[in-house]
Backbone as CSV, one residue per row, in Angstrom:
resi,resn,N_x,N_y,N_z,CA_x,CA_y,CA_z,C_x,C_y,C_z
1,UNK,-40.749,-29.594,371.230,-42.017,-30.135,370.775,-43.103,-29.116,371.054
2,UNK,-44.130,-29.194,370.261,-45.278,-28.309,370.434,-46.519,-29.143,370.692
3,UNK,-47.428,-28.562,371.465,-48.694,-29.247,371.727,-49.802,-28.237,371.937
4,UNK,-50.988,-28.643,371.557,-52.210,-27.926,371.889,-53.017,-28.891,372.741
5,UNK,-53.337,-28.448,373.953,-54.068,-29.282,374.902,-55.449,-28.685,375.088
6,UNK,-56.469,-29.494,374.864,-57.840,-29.044,375.071,-58.460,-29.888,376.174
7,UNK,-59.019,-29.205,377.169,-59.740,-29.902,378.227,-61.064,-30.365,377.635
8,UNK,-61.352,-31.656,377.762,-62.546,-32.215,377.132,-63.395,-33.022,378.109
9,UNK,-64.672,-33.106,377.770,-65.581,-34.033,378.451,-65.444,-35.415,377.828
10,UNK,-65.202,-35.423,376.486,-64.971,-36.670,375.756,-64.413,-36.317,374.387
11,UNK,-63.747,-37.284,373.777,-63.217,-37.103,372.426,-62.992,-38.476,371.811
12,UNK,-63.050,-38.517,370.495,-62.665,-39.735,369.784,-62.087,-39.368,368.427
13,UNK,-61.336,-40.309,367.873,-60.692,-40.097,366.576,-61.001,-41.293,365.680
14,UNK,-61.257,-40.982,364.407,-61.562,-42.016,363.418,-60.588,-41.931,362.253
15,UNK,-60.256,-43.095,361.720,-59.458,-43.211,360.505,-60.245,-44.110,359.562
16,UNK,-60.512,-43.637,358.356,-61.296,-44.395,357.370,-62.632,-44.849,357.954
17,UNK,-63.308,-43.936,358.625,-64.630,-44.173,359.227,-64.636,-45.224,360.332
18,UNK,-63.482,-45.516,360.917,-63.400,-46.467,362.023,-62.781,-45.769,363.222
19,UNK,-63.477,-45.829,364.379,-62.917,-45.240,365.597,-61.667,-46.011,365.994
20,UNK,-60.585,-45.256,366.216,-59.325,-45.898,366.590,-58.835,-45.474,367.972
21,UNK,-59.428,-44.432,368.545,-59.018,-43.971,369.863,-60.068,-43.078,370.471
22,UNK,-60.095,-43.049,371.814,-61.085,-42.214,372.500,-60.586,-41.875,373.895
23,UNK,-61.231,-40.885,374.493,-61.004,-40.589,375.904,-62.288,-40.020,376.479
24,UNK,-62.412,-40.135,377.778,-63.519,-39.510,378.485,-63.046,-38.174,379.018
25,UNK,-63.452,-37.844,380.231,-63.013,-36.591,380.847,-61.490,-36.582,380.882
26,UNK,-60.920,-35.516,380.351,-59.467,-35.436,380.312,-58.983,-34.438,379.304
27,UNK,-58.069,-34.891,378.427,-57.417,-33.971,377.500,-57.285,-34.571,376.112
28,UNK,-57.577,-33.732,375.126,-57.219,-34.023,373.744,-55.899,-33.299,373.523
29,UNK,-54.875,-34.038,373.118,-53.541,-33.463,372.969,-53.089,-33.613,371.523
30,UNK,-52.941,-32.481,370.841,-52.371,-32.451,369.497,-50.886,-32.185,369.677
31,UNK,-50.036,-33.043,369.124,-48.603,-32.930,369.402,-47.781,-32.970,368.110
32,UNK,-46.721,-32.147,368.097,-45.850,-32.023,366.928,-44.391,-32.031,367.373
33,UNK,-43.611,-32.891,366.752,-42.167,-32.893,366.993,-41.501,-31.950,365.996
34,UNK,-40.597,-31.135,366.517,-39.858,-30.186,365.685,-38.493,-30.785,365.327
35,UNK,-37.856,-30.215,364.326,-36.656,-30.831,363.762,-35.503,-30.977,364.755
36,UNK,-35.377,-30.127,365.737,-34.275,-30.226,366.699,-34.671,-30.866,368.024
37,UNK,-35.847,-31.468,368.090,-36.318,-32.066,369.341,-35.624,-33.393,369.632
38,UNK,-35.588,-33.715,370.927,-34.964,-34.953,371.395,-35.935,-35.691,372.309
39,UNK,-35.518,-36.869,372.756,-36.350,-37.634,373.684,-36.617,-36.847,374.962
40,UNK,-35.643,-36.061,375.397,-35.855,-35.272,376.617,-36.946,-34.222,376.413
41,UNK,-37.095,-33.701,375.195,-38.185,-32.759,374.924,-39.538,-33.450,375.052
42,UNK,-39.640,-34.684,374.560,-40.917,-35.396,374.668,-41.252,-35.678,376.130
43,UNK,-40.245,-35.999,376.931,-40.467,-36.232,378.360,-40.848,-34.943,379.077
44,UNK,-40.174,-33.865,378.734,-40.459,-32.565,379.354,-41.893,-32.135,379.061
45,UNK,-42.326,-32.310,377.825,-43.686,-31.943,377.437,-44.714,-32.821,378.139
46,UNK,-44.495,-34.114,378.136,-45.436,-35.030,378.785,-45.522,-34.756,380.282
47,UNK,-44.394,-34.501,380.914,-44.383,-34.197,382.343,-45.181,-32.935,382.643
48,UNK,-44.973,-31.900,381.840,-45.694,-30.637,382.031,-47.204,-30.859,381.896
49,UNK,-47.606,-31.625,380.891,-49.035,-31.848,380.648,-49.675,-32.634,381.787
50,UNK,-48.987,-33.640,382.311,-49.578,-34.428,383.395,-49.771,-33.607,384.666
51,UNK,-48.956,-32.564,384.833,-49.002,-31.765,386.064,-49.724,-30.426,385.922
52,UNK,-50.075,-30.033,384.682,-50.763,-28.746,384.484,-52.079,-28.735,385.246
53,UNK,-52.299,-27.681,385.999,-53.529,-27.587,386.797,-54.582,-26.816,385.996
54,UNK,-55.312,-27.554,385.158,-56.326,-26.932,384.300,-57.728,-27.476,384.574
55,UNK,-57.853,-28.261,385.639,-59.157,-28.815,386.006,-59.618,-28.175,387.307
56,UNK,-60.913,-27.963,387.406,-61.455,-27.206,388.533,-61.493,-28.018,389.821
57,UNK,-61.217,-27.310,390.920,-61.363,-27.898,392.246,-62.768,-27.590,392.759
58,UNK,-63.005,-27.844,394.035,-64.338,-27.623,394.616,-64.742,-26.153,394.641
59,UNK,-63.778,-25.253,394.565,-64.067,-23.813,394.541,-64.114,-23.266,393.106
60,UNK,-64.154,-24.172,392.136,-64.226,-23.816,390.710,-62.970,-23.098,390.208
61,UNK,-61.847,-23.299,390.882,-60.567,-22.744,390.431,-59.790,-23.840,389.704
62,UNK,-59.063,-23.451,388.668,-58.229,-24.428,387.965,-57.042,-24.754,388.870
63,UNK,-57.193,-25.846,389.610,-56.218,-26.176,390.634,-55.897,-27.668,390.669
64,UNK,-56.422,-28.425,389.695,-56.206,-29.866,389.687,-55.598,-30.288,388.344
65,UNK,-54.761,-31.294,388.403,-54.085,-31.783,387.200,-54.847,-32.962,386.593
66,UNK,-54.407,-33.364,385.427,-54.963,-34.544,384.767,-54.830,-35.764,385.674
67,UNK,-53.698,-35.880,386.347,-53.509,-36.974,387.303,-54.469,-36.854,388.479
68,UNK,-54.641,-35.631,388.999,-55.511,-35.409,390.159,-56.951,-35.821,389.893
69,UNK,-57.429,-35.571,388.673,-58.834,-35.864,388.359,-59.017,-37.264,387.787
70,UNK,-57.928,-38.010,387.644,-58.024,-39.353,387.068,-58.464,-39.318,385.616
71,UNK,-58.081,-38.254,384.920,-58.494,-38.078,383.530,-57.700,-38.937,382.565
72,UNK,-58.250,-39.061,381.373,-57.588,-39.810,380.310,-57.146,-38.852,379.211
73,UNK,-56.362,-39.368,378.274,-55.842,-38.523,377.200,-56.026,-39.203,375.852
74,UNK,-56.343,-38.387,374.866,-56.344,-38.816,373.472,-55.263,-37.997,372.782
75,UNK,-54.241,-38.670,372.256,-53.089,-37.999,371.659,-53.132,-38.174,370.142
76,UNK,-53.019,-37.040,369.444,-53.087,-37.017,367.986,-51.809,-36.385,367.439
77,UNK,-51.161,-37.046,366.490,-49.997,-36.445,365.831,-50.486,-35.326,364.916
78,UNK,-49.775,-34.197,364.942,-50.267,-32.996,364.237,-49.080,-32.177,363.734
79,UNK,-48.463,-32.602,362.631,-47.278,-31.892,362.146,-47.583,-30.459,361.734
80,UNK,-48.837,-30.127,361.481,-49.167,-28.764,361.053,-48.957,-27.738,362.158
81,UNK,-48.704,-28.180,363.392,-48.355,-27.235,364.456,-46.988,-26.595,364.200
82,UNK,-46.243,-27.139,363.242,-44.946,-26.565,362.868,-45.083,-25.526,361.757
83,UNK,-46.301,-25.165,361.407,-46.537,-24.243,360.285,-45.781,-22.929,360.451
84,UNK,-45.190,-22.491,359.346,-44.478,-21.217,359.286,-45.098,-20.398,358.160
85,UNK,-45.601,-19.216,358.498,-46.237,-18.341,357.511,-45.465,-17.037,357.315
86,UNK,-44.174,-17.064,357.593,-43.362,-15.848,357.465,-43.193,-15.397,356.019
87,UNK,-43.302,-16.308,355.079,-43.023,-15.978,353.677,-44.276,-15.946,352.811
88,UNK,-45.403,-15.625,353.370,-46.612,-15.557,352.555,-47.786,-16.209,353.242
89,UNK,-48.685,-16.715,352.437,-49.935,-17.254,352.964,-50.024,-18.769,352.925
90,UNK,-49.066,-19.414,352.281,-49.056,-20.871,352.247,-48.088,-21.356,353.317
91,UNK,-48.567,-22.179,354.258,-47.680,-22.602,355.343,-46.553,-23.504,354.853
92,UNK,-45.405,-23.316,355.471,-44.268,-24.200,355.256,-44.063,-25.039,356.508
93,UNK,-43.526,-26.227,356.336,-43.369,-27.147,357.465,-41.933,-27.639,357.605
94,UNK,-40.984,-26.847,357.147,-39.584,-27.267,357.159,-39.017,-27.422,358.567
95,UNK,-39.654,-26.835,359.560,-39.167,-26.959,360.941,-39.705,-28.199,361.653
96,UNK,-40.617,-28.926,361.002,-41.136,-30.167,361.589,-40.055,-31.243,361.522
97,UNK,-40.083,-32.147,362.477,-39.144,-33.270,362.477,-39.418,-34.170,361.276
98,UNK,-38.421,-34.928,360.873,-38.627,-35.919,359.809,-39.682,-36.916,360.290
99,UNK,-40.416,-37.540,359.377,-41.443,-38.497,359.806,-40.899,-39.593,360.729
100,UNK,-39.700,-40.079,360.446,-39.125,-41.151,361.271,-38.850,-40.668,362.692
101,UNK,-38.199,-39.510,362.816,-37.890,-38.972,364.140,-39.161,-38.538,364.863
102,UNK,-40.096,-37.955,364.121,-41.356,-37.521,364.729,-42.099,-38.706,365.330
103,UNK,-42.122,-39.819,364.610,-42.828,-41.006,365.119,-42.158,-41.530,366.386
104,UNK,-40.835,-41.544,366.397,-40.095,-41.974,367.584,-40.436,-41.089,368.785
105,UNK,-40.405,-39.768,368.592,-40.690,-38.828,369.681,-42.149,-38.909,370.120
106,UNK,-43.053,-39.059,369.169,-44.483,-39.203,369.455,-44.723,-40.448,370.318
107,UNK,-44.157,-41.578,369.902,-44.337,-42.819,370.665,-43.735,-42.707,372.062
108,UNK,-42.608,-42.042,372.176,-41.975,-41.845,373.487,-42.858,-40.966,374.378
109,UNK,-43.436,-39.928,373.796,-44.360,-39.039,374.508,-45.554,-39.834,375.050
110,UNK,-46.156,-40.651,374.199,-47.313,-41.461,374.603,-46.915,-42.440,375.708
111,UNK,-45.759,-43.078,375.569,-45.277,-44.015,376.596,-45.077,-43.322,377.933
112,UNK,-44.551,-42.105,377.901,-44.335,-41.349,379.134,-45.666,-41.080,379.829
113,UNK,-46.683,-40.672,379.066,-48.004,-40.439,379.664,-48.533,-41.715,380.304
114,UNK,-48.428,-42.832,379.581,-48.875,-44.124,380.115,-48.153,-44.463,381.412
115,UNK,-46.838,-44.311,381.416,-46.047,-44.643,382.599,-46.345,-43.717,383.769
116,UNK,-46.807,-42.507,383.465,-47.167,-41.552,384.522,-48.529,-41.870,385.132
117,UNK,-49.240,-42.830,384.549,-50.534,-43.221,385.095,-51.731,-42.620,384.380
118,UNK,-51.501,-42.033,383.209,-52.593,-41.463,382.425,-53.073,-42.524,381.437
119,UNK,-54.356,-42.856,381.481,-54.932,-43.760,380.485,-54.908,-43.030,379.141
120,UNK,-54.140,-43.560,378.188,-53.865,-42.840,376.944,-54.212,-43.682,375.727
121,UNK,-54.950,-43.065,374.810,-55.207,-43.669,373.505,-54.723,-42.691,372.449
122,UNK,-54.580,-43.178,371.216,-54.004,-42.355,370.155,-54.789,-42.488,368.858
123,UNK,-54.468,-41.561,367.961,-54.900,-41.700,366.580,-53.896,-42.593,365.876
124,UNK,-53.876,-42.541,364.553,-52.917,-43.321,363.771,-51.893,-42.354,363.195
125,UNK,-50.659,-42.484,363.631,-49.600,-41.558,363.242,-49.527,-41.430,361.722
126,UNK,-49.489,-40.177,361.248,-49.310,-39.899,359.832,-50.534,-40.091,358.961
127,UNK,-51.674,-40.380,359.562,-52.895,-40.628,358.785,-53.813,-39.421,358.778
128,UNK,-54.692,-39.383,357.781,-55.793,-38.422,357.786,-56.783,-38.906,358.836
129,UNK,-57.169,-38.025,359.732,-58.052,-38.414,360.832,-59.191,-37.423,360.980
130,UNK,-60.290,-37.910,361.514,-61.398,-37.060,361.925,-61.446,-37.107,363.440
131,UNK,-61.391,-35.940,364.059,-61.390,-35.853,365.516,-62.683,-35.184,365.957
132,UNK,-63.388,-35.826,366.868,-64.640,-35.298,367.407,-64.436,-35.110,368.904
133,UNK,-64.806,-33.927,369.411,-64.591,-33.662,370.826,-65.688,-32.785,371.395
134,UNK,-65.857,-32.896,372.691,-66.719,-31.996,373.441,-65.814,-31.220,374.382
135,UNK,-65.585,-29.945,374.033,-64.730,-29.082,374.852,-65.345,-28.879,376.225
136,UNK,-64.488,-28.707,377.206,-64.907,-28.405,378.574,-64.314,-27.049,378.937
137,UNK,-65.152,-26.057,378.977,-64.711,-24.692,379.326,-65.187,-23.678,378.307
138,UNK,-64.552,-23.554,377.188,-63.378,-24.295,376.717,-62.086,-23.827,377.383
139,UNK,-61.204,-24.784,377.578,-59.850,-24.502,378.050,-58.900,-25.085,377.009
140,UNK,-58.087,-24.231,376.416,-57.121,-24.644,375.400,-55.778,-24.000,375.730
141,UNK,-54.744,-24.836,375.828,-53.407,-24.375,376.195,-52.433,-24.777,375.086
142,UNK,-51.592,-23.831,374.669,-50.541,-24.107,373.684,-49.200,-24.152,374.405
143,UNK,-48.439,-25.203,374.153,-47.124,-25.354,374.779,-46.053,-25.577,373.722
144,UNK,-44.866,-25.087,374.004,-43.694,-25.313,373.167,-42.519,-25.521,374.123
145,UNK,-41.849,-26.650,374.014,-40.760,-26.943,374.955,-39.612,-25.947,374.848
146,UNK,-39.542,-25.194,373.771,-38.523,-24.146,373.667,-38.838,-22.959,374.569
147,UNK,-40.048,-22.922,375.131,-40.468,-21.773,375.931,-40.609,-22.071,377.424
148,UNK,-40.259,-23.277,377.852,-40.273,-23.559,379.297,-39.179,-24.519,379.678
């Protein structure tokens, strides 16, 4: 699975001009399931994100995790993270998981965050969404479970 994690002061997501999810201080997480991903990949990614030390301690060092700061998460499905531009300028998405499998892995990922104690809200899977956020830092981390 792939994810882009942005440290935020706040974020919200709208579908058809209606807010459907939000978070305060914490993380905006864009997540994509790849075609060979499994439930263990979603757990591995969620575990890594809950423990990543990207929040500042009293000495202004990134030494605290999302759990440590009591932060919340806004999770957005983002199949375009599977983009492949090896064959030109138009992205291909053949490495993305099927919509059915992606939804299963996405929901499992969100459940894992919830069970870990992260207050988590989401966008609407597979929908066109507008995401509004206030970056903190900015701090942006890209993760791929194939690389850790």
